[in-house]
VEXDREN-2710 file (C-alpha; in Angstrom, 1 decimal):
% VEXDREN-2710
k/r/px/py/pz
1/MET/5.8/-7.9/5.5
2/ASN/8.8/-8.3/3.1
3/PRO/7.5/-7.1/-0.3
4/THR/8.8/-10.3/-1.9
5/ASP/6.3/-12.3/0.2
6/ALA/3.3/-11.1/-1.9
7/SER/3.1/-14.4/-3.8
8/ALA/-0.1/-16.2/-4.8
9/GLU/0.2/-18.6/-2.0
10/ASP/0.4/-15.8/0.6
11/THR/-2.5/-13.8/-0.8
12/LEU/-5.6/-13.7/1.4
13/ASP/-8.5/-13.8/-1.0
14/LEU/-11.3/-11.3/-0.3
15/HIS/-14.8/-11.7/-1.7
16/LEU/-17.6/-9.3/-1.5
17/PRO/-20.4/-10.7/0.8
18/GLU/-23.2/-12.3/-1.1
19/GLU/-25.8/-10.1/0.7
20/PHE/-23.9/-7.0/-0.6
21/LEU/-23.9/-8.2/-4.2
22/ALA/-27.6/-9.3/-3.8
23/LEU/-28.5/-5.6/-3.4
24/PHE/-27.1/-4.9/-6.9
25/ARG/-28.7/-7.9/-8.4
26/THR/-32.1/-6.8/-7.0
27/ALA/-31.6/-3.4/-8.4
28/GLY/-30.9/-4.8/-11.8
29/ASN/-34.1/-6.9/-11.7
30/ASP/-36.2/-4.0/-10.6
31/THR/-34.9/-1.8/-13.4
32/LEU/-35.2/-4.3/-16.3
33/GLY/-38.2/-6.4/-15.4
34/ASN/-38.5/-9.7/-17.3
35/ASP/-35.8/-9.2/-19.9
36/THR/-33.6/-12.0/-18.8
37/ALA/-30.7/-11.3/-21.1
38/ALA/-30.7/-7.7/-20.2
39/ASN/-30.9/-8.5/-16.5
40/ASP/-27.9/-10.8/-16.8
41/THR/-25.9/-8.1/-18.5
42/THR/-26.9/-5.4/-16.0
43/ARG/-26.2/-7.7/-13.1
44/ASP/-22.7/-8.3/-14.4
45/ASP/-22.2/-4.5/-14.9
46/LEU/-23.4/-3.7/-11.4
47/ALA/-21.3/-6.4/-9.9
48/ASP/-18.2/-5.1/-11.8
49/ALA/-19.1/-1.6/-10.5
50/ALA/-19.4/-2.9/-6.9
51/THR/-16.1/-4.6/-7.2
52/ALA/-14.4/-1.5/-8.6
53/ARG/-15.9/0.6/-5.7
54/ALA/-14.7/-2.0/-3.2
55/ARG/-11.2/-1.7/-4.7
56/GLU/-11.3/2.1/-4.3
57/ASP/-12.6/1.9/-0.7
58/MET/-9.9/-0.6/0.5
59/LEU/-7.6/2.4/1.1
60/ASP/-10.2/5.2/0.9
61/GLY/-9.4/6.4/-2.6
62/LEU/-5.6/6.7/-2.3
63/ALA/-5.3/7.9/-5.9
64/ASP/-7.3/11.1/-4.9
65/TRP/-5.3/11.9/-1.7
66/GLY/-3.4/14.6/-3.6
67/PRO/-0.1/16.4/-2.8
68/THR/1.1/17.5/0.6
69/ASP/3.6/20.1/1.7
70/THR/6.8/18.9/3.5
71/PRO/9.9/20.7/4.6
72/ALA/11.7/19.1/1.6
73/GLY/9.1/20.2/-1.0
74/VAL/5.7/19.2/-2.3
75/PHE/5.3/15.4/-2.0
76/HIS/2.7/13.4/-3.9
77/LEU/1.9/9.6/-3.8
78/VAL/1.0/8.6/-7.4
79/PRO/-0.3/5.0/-8.0
80/ALA/2.2/3.2/-10.1
81/ASP/1.7/2.1/-13.7
82/ALA/3.2/-1.2/-14.6
83/GLU/4.1/-0.1/-18.1
84/ARG/5.1/3.6/-17.5
85/ASP/7.1/3.2/-14.3
86/VAL/8.6/-0.3/-14.4
87/ALA/12.0/0.8/-15.9
88/LEU/12.6/3.4/-13.2
89/ILE/11.5/1.2/-10.3
90/ALA/13.5/-1.8/-11.7
91/ARG/16.6/0.4/-11.8
92/TRP/16.1/1.3/-8.1
93/MET/15.5/-2.3/-7.2
94/ASN/18.9/-3.2/-8.6
95/ASP/20.7/-0.6/-6.6
96/PRO/22.9/-2.5/-4.0
97/GLY/21.6/-0.3/-1.2
98/VAL/18.0/-1.4/-2.0
99/ALA/18.5/-4.9/-3.3
100/ALA/19.6/-6.4/0.1
101/TYR/16.2/-5.7/1.6
102/TRP/13.7/-5.8/-1.3
103/GLU/15.2/-8.8/-3.1
104/LEU/13.7/-7.8/-6.5
105/THR/16.9/-7.7/-8.5
106/GLY/16.9/-8.8/-12.1
107/PRO/15.4/-7.7/-15.4
108/PRO/12.5/-5.2/-15.5
109/SER/10.1/-8.2/-15.9
110/VAL/10.8/-9.1/-12.2
111/THR/9.6/-5.6/-11.1
112/ALA/6.7/-5.7/-13.6
113/ASP/5.4/-9.0/-12.2
114/HIS/5.6/-7.6/-8.7
115/LEU/3.7/-4.5/-9.6
116/ARG/1.0/-6.3/-11.7
117/ALA/0.3/-8.8/-8.8
118/GLN/-0.8/-5.8/-6.7
119/LEU/-2.5/-3.9/-9.5
120/ALA/-4.6/-7.0/-10.4
121/GLY/-5.6/-7.6/-6.8
122/ASP/-8.5/-6.2/-4.8
123/GLY/-6.9/-2.9/-3.8
124/ARG/-5.6/-4.0/-0.4
125/SER/-2.0/-3.0/-1.5
126/VAL/-1.3/0.0/-3.8
127/PRO/2.1/0.5/-5.3
128/CYS/3.0/4.2/-5.7
129/LEU/5.7/6.5/-7.0
130/GLY/6.6/9.2/-4.6
131/THR/7.3/12.5/-6.3
132/LEU/9.0/15.5/-4.8
133/ASP/8.3/18.8/-6.5
134/GLY/7.1/16.7/-9.5
135/VAL/10.2/14.5/-9.7
136/PRO/9.8/10.7/-9.0
137/MET/12.3/9.8/-6.3
138/SER/10.8/7.0/-4.1
139/TYR/8.7/3.9/-4.3
140/TRP/6.0/3.1/-1.8
141/GLU/3.5/0.3/-1.1
142/ILE/0.5/1.4/1.1
143/TYR/-1.3/-1.7/2.3
144/ARG/-4.0/-2.9/4.6
145/ALA/-2.0/-4.6/7.3
146/ASP/-5.1/-6.3/8.8
147/LEU/-5.6/-8.1/5.4
148/ASP/-1.9/-8.9/4.8
149/PRO/0.0/-12.0/5.7
150/LEU/1.7/-9.9/8.4
151/ALA/-1.5/-10.5/10.4
152/ARG/-0.5/-14.1/10.8
153/TYR/2.6/-13.1/12.8
154/CYS/1.6/-10.2/15.0
155/PRO/-1.6/-8.7/16.4
156/VAL/-3.3/-6.2/14.2
157/ARG/-6.4/-4.0/14.4
158/PRO/-9.0/-3.5/11.8
159/HIS/-7.9/-0.9/9.2
160/ASP/-4.3/-0.9/10.4
161/THR/-2.3/0.5/7.4
162/GLY/1.2/-0.5/6.6
163/LEU/4.1/1.2/4.7
164/HIS/6.9/-0.2/2.5
165/LEU/9.2/2.2/0.9
166/LEU/12.5/2.9/-0.7
167/VAL/14.3/6.1/-1.6
168/GLY/15.5/5.6/-5.2
169/GLU/18.7/7.6/-5.5
170/GLY/21.7/7.3/-3.3
171/THR/22.1/11.1/-3.2
172/ASP/18.7/11.3/-1.5
173/ARG/19.6/8.9/1.3
174/GLY/21.3/9.6/4.6
175/ARG/20.3/13.2/4.9
176/GLY/17.0/12.9/6.8
177/LEU/14.7/13.0/3.7
178/GLY/13.3/9.5/4.4
179/THR/12.2/10.7/7.9
180/GLU/10.4/13.7/6.5
181/LEU/8.6/11.7/3.8
182/ILE/7.6/8.9/6.2
183/ARG/6.1/11.5/8.6
184/ALA/4.2/13.1/5.7
185/VAL/2.8/9.8/4.4
186/ALA/1.8/8.7/7.9
187/ASP/0.0/12.0/8.3
188/LEU/-1.8/11.4/5.0
189/VAL/-2.9/8.0/6.0
190/LEU/-4.3/9.1/9.3
191/ALA/-6.0/12.2/7.7
192/ARG/-7.5/10.3/4.7
193/ARG/-8.4/7.0/6.5
194/PRO/-10.6/7.9/9.4
195/ALA/-11.2/4.3/10.4
196/CYS/-7.4/3.7/10.7
197/THR/-6.0/4.2/14.2
198/ARG/-2.4/2.9/13.5
199/VAL/0.2/3.1/10.8
200/LEU/2.6/0.1/10.8
201/ALA/6.0/-0.6/9.4
202/GLU/8.2/-3.7/9.6
203/PRO/11.7/-2.9/8.4
204/ASP/14.4/-5.5/8.5
205/VAL/16.2/-5.2/11.9
206/ARG/19.5/-5.1/10.0
207/ASN/18.4/-2.0/8.1
208/ARG/19.4/0.5/10.7
209/PRO/18.9/3.6/8.6
210/SER/15.3/2.6/7.9
211/VAL/14.6/1.9/11.5
212/ALA/16.1/5.2/12.5
213/ALA/13.9/7.0/9.8
214/PHE/10.7/5.5/11.2
215/LEU/11.8/6.5/14.8
216/GLY/12.4/10.0/13.6
217/ALA/9.0/10.1/12.0
218/GLY/7.2/9.4/15.3
219/PHE/6.9/5.6/15.1
220/ARG/7.8/3.5/18.2
221/PRO/9.2/0.0/18.2
222/VAL/6.9/-2.6/19.8
223/ALA/8.4/-6.0/19.0
224/GLU/10.8/-8.0/16.8
225/VAL/8.9/-10.4/14.6
226/ASP/10.2/-13.4/12.7
227/LEU/8.7/-13.2/9.2
228/PRO/9.4/-15.8/6.5
229/ALA/12.1/-13.7/4.8
230/LYS/13.5/-11.5/7.6
231/ARG/13.5/-10.6/11.3
232/ALA/11.5/-7.4/11.4
233/ALA/11.3/-4.5/13.8
234/LEU/7.5/-3.9/14.2
235/MET/7.0/-0.2/14.5
236/VAL/3.8/1.7/15.1
237/ARG/2.5/5.2/14.9
238/GLU/-0.8/5.5/16.7
239/ARG/-3.4/8.2/16.0
240/ALA/-3.0/10.8/18.8
241/VAL/-6.1/12.2/20.5
242/ARG/-5.6/15.5/18.6
243/GLU/-5.6/13.5/15.3
244/SER/-9.0/11.9/15.9
245/PRO/-11.5/12.8/13.2
END
């Protein structure tokens, strides 16, 4: 879905099942017996730990996926930091070639708010810098399409994983680099997320270079979808038989 649609009203709240948390509460009671205050503290700590683990598991520990070799160099998805990376990402967002599709122009605070909304969430969308041979050169959002507002507009499968991206510098565009990186990231998703059978993208139909890059990376167009902020080309790369874990 258009990245600007990640507003509070479009966020699908996810809560850990009560029976799941009850396991941790029981463990806390068994450990500390009748010390009520200690039990309360431990239950809170265990619930926090369970929530942290759920965040990590939403995208199967993306932060630990590590670098991957591509024809263009060693590529690495690094989860973004709202303080460290905001100036660079904001500069990219204000590039005219990016602004038309991301709609996050303005001061760095606009980008910072966009990043923090994801970083403060439950882990269903992870904003990342893409580095090539150690140099930050692209911005990515890897997200659970089945838990995204996109699922309101088109059929999705459990664990479908979506990609948003931009290539930051104009000198890196228009020479096939986007295709190589999209292919590499789709490979990573399918390798690191065994429950995921499809990688999705929904570029604006007007963004012909983006659509062409996804086609070159092995995605196929399946539909045009009217989303709140754009008409999107829904594109899918399915796990091939040889890719099955």
